[in-house]
N, C-alpha and C positions, 0 to 999 in steps of 0.2 A: 170041497173047499170053496170053489167059485160060487156055488149056491149060497153058502153061508155069508160070503162077502157081499153078495147082492142083497140078501135078506136084511142085512144090517146097514145097507147103503154105504159100505166102506169104500167102494170104488168111486162113487160120486163125491164122497167126502174128500178122498185123496186128490181127486181132480180139482175140486174147489180150492184146496190148500195149495196145490201146485200153481193155480192161477194167482192166488194171493202172493205167493213167493215170487212169481214172475213179475208181477206189477211192482213189488218192492225192489227187486233187483234192477229193473229198468229205471226206476226213480233214482236209485243210487248212482247209476251211470250218467245221469244228466249233469253231474258236476264237471265232467270231462268235456274239453272243447270238441266241437264236431270233427270227426275224422272217419275214415273208412273202417278203422278198427272198432271205434265206438258203435258205428252203425251195425257192424257184424255182431257185436255183443248184444245190442238191442234187439236184433232179429232172432237171436238164438232161443230165448224162451218161447217165442211164438212158434218156432219150428218144432221144438220139443213137445209143446202142447198139441200141435196140430197133427203130428205124425201118428200113424196107426201101427204101433209096435215098432 
């Protein structure tokens, strides 16, 4: 299964889409005033994308 996903670049595609969604999510959070909560939410997509499983 993993070989098939790699053959069709599905993993790279999914990662690229995750980056797009993360950027969009962070842009939507910019409407809120600065706060610790907003900063935590802004950091969350970066954490999810950087983690290794």
